[in-house]
Structure formats: structure tokens, C-alpha cells
ZATI-728074 format. One record per residue (C-alpha): x, y, z. Coordinates in steps of 0.1 Angstrom, whole numbers, padded with zeros to 4 digits, m for minus. Example, Ala and Ser with C-alpha at 12.3 -4.5 7.8 and 13.67 -1.06 7.14 Angstrom:
2
NODE     u     v     w
NODE  0123 m0045  0078
NODE  0137 m0011  0071
This chain:
274
NODE     u     v     w
NODE  0362  0897  1004
NODE  0339  0912  1030
NODE  0312  0939  1029
NODE  0315  0946  1067
NODE  0311  0982  1076
NODE  0344  0997  1088
NODE  0342  1013  1122
NODE  0357  1046  1132
NODE  0388  1045  1154
NODE  0415  1069  1164
NODE  0447  1070  1143
NODE  0482  1065  1158
NODE  0517  1060  1145
NODE  0523  1033  1120
NODE  0545  1004  1131
NODE  0568  0992  1104
NODE  0584  0958  1100
NODE  0618  0955  1117
NODE  0642  0927  1109
NODE  0659  0909  1138
NODE  0693  0893  1133
NODE  0697  0855  1133
NODE  0663  0847  1119
NODE  0656  0831  1086
NODE  0618  0828  1082
NODE  0602  0858  1065
NODE  0566  0870  1057
NODE  0565  0887  1023
NODE  0536  0905  1008
NODE  0523  0896  0973
NODE  0491  0915  0968
NODE  0458  0920  0986
NODE  0457  0891  1011
NODE  0484  0872  0993
NODE  0516  0864  1013
NODE  0547  0843  1010
NODE  0561  0825  1041
NODE  0597  0821  1031
NODE  0621  0798  1049
NODE  0658  0791  1042
NODE  0652  0761  1019
NODE  0614  0761  1013
NODE  0585  0786  1011
NODE  0547  0786  1011
NODE  0525  0809  0989
NODE  0491  0818  1004
NODE  0464  0834  0983
NODE  0490  0848  0958
NODE  0483  0831  0925
NODE  0462  0856  0907
NODE  0461  0869  0871
NODE  0425  0880  0864
NODE  0409  0910  0879
NODE  0373  0902  0889
NODE  0366  0933  0910
NODE  0374  0963  0887
NODE  0406  0972  0904
NODE  0392  0972  0939
NODE  0417  0946  0951
NODE  0453  0945  0941
NODE  0467  0919  0918
NODE  0504  0909  0916
NODE  0523  0928  0890
NODE  0532  0910  0858
NODE  0568  0908  0870
NODE  0558  0891  0902
NODE  0533  0868  0883
NODE  0562  0856  0861
NODE  0585  0851  0891
NODE  0559  0829  0908
NODE  0553  0809  0877
NODE  0590  0803  0871
NODE  0600  0802  0907
NODE  0627  0828  0905
NODE  0639  0857  0927
NODE  0618  0858  0959
NODE  0600  0826  0949
NODE  0631  0805  0941
NODE  0624  0779  0968
NODE  0586  0778  0965
NODE  0574  0743  0974
NODE  0538  0747  0987
NODE  0508  0767  0974
NODE  0476  0771  0994
NODE  0444  0791  0989
NODE  0419  0800  1016
NODE  0387  0802  0995
NODE  0374  0805  0959
NODE  0367  0843  0958
NODE  0386  0859  0930
NODE  0406  0882  0952
NODE  0421  0851  0969
NODE  0420  0823  0943
NODE  0424  0823  0905
NODE  0417  0788  0890
NODE  0433  0798  0856
NODE  0465  0809  0874
NODE  0465  0778  0895
NODE  0462  0754  0866
NODE  0490  0773  0848
NODE  0512  0770  0879
NODE  0505  0733  0882
NODE  0516  0727  0846
NODE  0549  0746  0849
NODE  0558  0734  0885
NODE  0554  0696  0888
NODE  0572  0694  0921
NODE  0551  0720  0940
NODE  0524  0708  0965
NODE  0490  0724  0966
NODE  0464  0725  0994
NODE  0430  0740  0983
NODE  0394  0741  0996
NODE  0374  0711  0983
NODE  0349  0734  0966
NODE  0375  0748  0942
NODE  0376  0716  0922
NODE  0349  0725  0897
NODE  0364  0758  0888
NODE  0398  0741  0882
NODE  0381  0715  0860
NODE  0364  0743  0840
NODE  0400  0756  0833
NODE  0412  0723  0819
NODE  0425  0705  0850
NODE  0437  0670  0841
NODE  0436  0639  0863
NODE  0473  0640  0867
NODE  0473  0676  0878
NODE  0444  0669  0902
NODE  0465  0641  0918
NODE  0490  0667  0929
NODE  0464  0687  0948
NODE  0452  0680  0984
NODE  0416  0691  0986
NODE  0409  0699  1022
NODE  0373  0690  1032
NODE  0349  0715  1046
NODE  0344  0718  1084
NODE  0372  0694  1091
NODE  0405  0701  1109
NODE  0434  0684  1090
NODE  0472  0685  1089
NODE  0497  0678  1060
NODE  0535  0676  1059
NODE  0555  0685  1028
NODE  0593  0681  1032
NODE  0598  0703  1062
NODE  0566  0724  1059
NODE  0536  0717  1080
NODE  0502  0729  1068
NODE  0473  0727  1093
NODE  0438  0735  1081
NODE  0410  0750  1102
NODE  0375  0760  1093
NODE  0371  0798  1096
NODE  0336  0811  1090
NODE  0335  0837  1062
NODE  0299  0847  1070
NODE  0264  0838  1057
NODE  0261  0825  1022
NODE  0299  0824  1017
NODE  0320  0796  1004
NODE  0343  0773  1024
NODE  0371  0793  1040
NODE  0402  0775  1052
NODE  0424  0791  1078
NODE  0460  0778  1077
NODE  0487  0775  1103
NODE  0519  0773  1083
NODE  0551  0761  1100
NODE  0585  0767  1083
NODE  0619  0765  1099
NODE  0604  0765  1134
NODE  0583  0796  1129
NODE  0545  0796  1124
NODE  0521  0819  1106
NODE  0483  0817  1107
NODE  0464  0831  1077
NODE  0426  0834  1084
NODE  0415  0841  1048
NODE  0384  0862  1051
NODE  0367  0861  1084
NODE  0333  0869  1099
NODE  0331  0846  1128
NODE  0325  0841  1165
NODE  0345  0827  1194
NODE  0322  0796  1196
NODE  0327  0788  1159
NODE  0365  0791  1162
NODE  0366  0770  1193
NODE  0345  0743  1176
NODE  0371  0743  1148
NODE  0400  0737  1172
NODE  0412  0773  1173
NODE  0418  0777  1210
NODE  0447  0799  1222
NODE  0465  0786  1191
NODE  0502  0796  1193
NODE  0516  0814  1163
NODE  0544  0838  1156
NODE  0523  0859  1133
NODE  0486  0862  1128
NODE  0475  0874  1093
NODE  0440  0887  1095
NODE  0418  0912  1075
NODE  0424  0946  1089
NODE  0387  0953  1096
NODE  0382  0924  1120
NODE  0387  0936  1156
NODE  0391  0973  1147
NODE  0373  0991  1176
NODE  0351  0960  1181
NODE  0356  0947  1216
NODE  0338  0914  1210
NODE  0359  0907  1178
NODE  0391  0917  1196
NODE  0383  0893  1225
NODE  0377  0866  1199
NODE  0411  0872  1184
NODE  0429  0872  1218
NODE  0412  0841  1230
NODE  0415  0821  1198
NODE  0452  0828  1190
NODE  0483  0832  1212
NODE  0502  0854  1188
NODE  0534  0874  1189
NODE  0524  0899  1163
NODE  0495  0907  1140
NODE  0499  0914  1103
NODE  0467  0932  1089
NODE  0458  0921  1054
NODE  0434  0929  1026
NODE  0439  0966  1021
NODE  0420  0980  0992
NODE  0440  0989  0961
NODE  0424  1024  0955
NODE  0407  1051  0975
NODE  0370  1048  0985
NODE  0346  1071  1003
NODE  0345  1051  1036
NODE  0383  1058  1041
NODE  0376  1094  1048
NODE  0368  1085  1084
NODE  0405  1077  1088
NODE  0417  1108  1070
NODE  0419  1092  1036
NODE  0435  1063  1018
NODE  0470  1071  1029
NODE  0462  1069  1066
NODE  0441  1037  1066
NODE  0472  1016  1073
NODE  0482  1038  1102
NODE  0447  1033  1117
NODE  0449  0995  1112
NODE  0483  0993  1129
NODE  0471  1015  1158
NODE  0442  0991  1165
NODE  0463  0962  1176
NODE  0493  0956  1199
NODE  0524  0944  1181
NODE  0509  0952  1147
NODE  0533  0951  1117
NODE  0522  0965  1083
NODE  0536  0945  1054
NODE  0515  0959  1025
NODE  0538  0967  0996
NODE  0545  0941  0969
NODE  0577  0923  0977
NODE  0580  0938  1012
NODE  0591  0914  1038
NODE  0595  0912  1076
NODE  0615  0886  1095
NODE  0599  0865  1123
């Protein structure tokens, strides 16, 4: 979550996701900044396990139907094998939902920020369940492999007085997706974390970072070599600041217009192929 003031930009046409033939890896939206990277035989859920609303409806939660599908690994989530969370804010990570998922899915692998442990323990995490979680340490670049899935972890600054925030480069079936979590950072910080022209097929980044801000836009373009950008973290309901874009309905159009090769994937269950 970020309290960054949203700048004013001009609105242009919305770019919608277009599927290309012969490709198998997809990015599917769950809710808020939650996405599924779905391959042919395996998939990775990022910031999607959420049940409790901690923000009075400001940020979207998965529907009950989607929550049940994630828990039971059915429908879109039938080959779910890895779950990751970027940081412990309640619009990205829900310890209660995570413990419940651990208990019903003993073959799934989990990668979480190290500082989420205490909240999981407060929700009854057992030693056996803890043994199935990889806790990525703060300020450390690391890489993990899970049966055809590569999860690379990078430190992405969330801003002053904010918790550990992991950025993830997820590679599935030869395609890569980078999810920044929340971001309020500089080029120097990203460079020091190993994010230097990092090649990805899709960069998932909060919509406000780089909108009509030349320094932030340069930070994005120098830090990642991306094919497309997928803006994330759209609010769930109208707010006064959206009027500068012409209202709630046109906010996504403005976000798409701010970047080259932007693709909006913002409805629950909506997917785009890489």
C-alpha cells in the first residue's frame, strides 16, 4: 500500500490484453496486486491469498469463489505449486489465509519475507508447516528452484518506515514475470539490489510509479528490460483523487496511456498470454 500522491497525466486509449497463438504461460489477475503466473504444468500465486479486509473495502479481495478455488487448487488454480508474498501489509499478505492454505496443500512451496513469521505464528503456524516455507532474508538477493519454477528474490524499497518488501522474478515455461510488490525507490537502491536492466517478459508494478514522473520512469527503464508493463494495485472503489482522470472508470485508461506496451489485466480471473 502507498500513500503517494497521484500526479495528473493526459488520458489515452486503453490497451487490452491480446492472446498470441502458440504460447502457454499466462498472467491472471486475482485481486488488487494479486496475480497468478500460470504455466502448462505449474503455476505461481503472488500476493493472492487474502481473506480478511483490513482497509474497509479500499483494496479488493478475491471473491469467495476464487478463495475456495485457491484453497482447493481447482479451476484456474489446478496446477498451483508455489505461493509467494511480497510484504506483510494486509492488502498483499494474509497470515490467516496463508496458514489455512498450508494446512490443505502439503505439496505447495511457499516463499515469504522473513518478517512475516511472527504473524504466521500468531495464527497457529506449526513447526511442520514452518518447515515448508522459505523465509527470504531482508536486503539479500536469493534464488530458489521448485520443480521447473525459478523464484528470484530482490530487495525493493517500499519507502520510509515500511516493512521488508520482496520483488520477485518468476520464471515459468521459459517466460519471466517481475512483481515489485509496493515500490517507493530509487535507481541507486535497485542497482544495489542487483536490479540492473533485468530482462523480463512482463513487469508488474503499481500503476502510480512512473506516471508522469520522469525520474521514476527512467528508474523503471534502466532497472528492467521489459517487453510489457502490467499496472497493478487499482483501488476497489471510487475516491476523490480519481476525478483528475475523469473518474473511477477512466483511471485504468490513464494508467495504460502512461507506459509503452502497457496491458491492463485488472478483472478477477482475467488473463493475458506472454
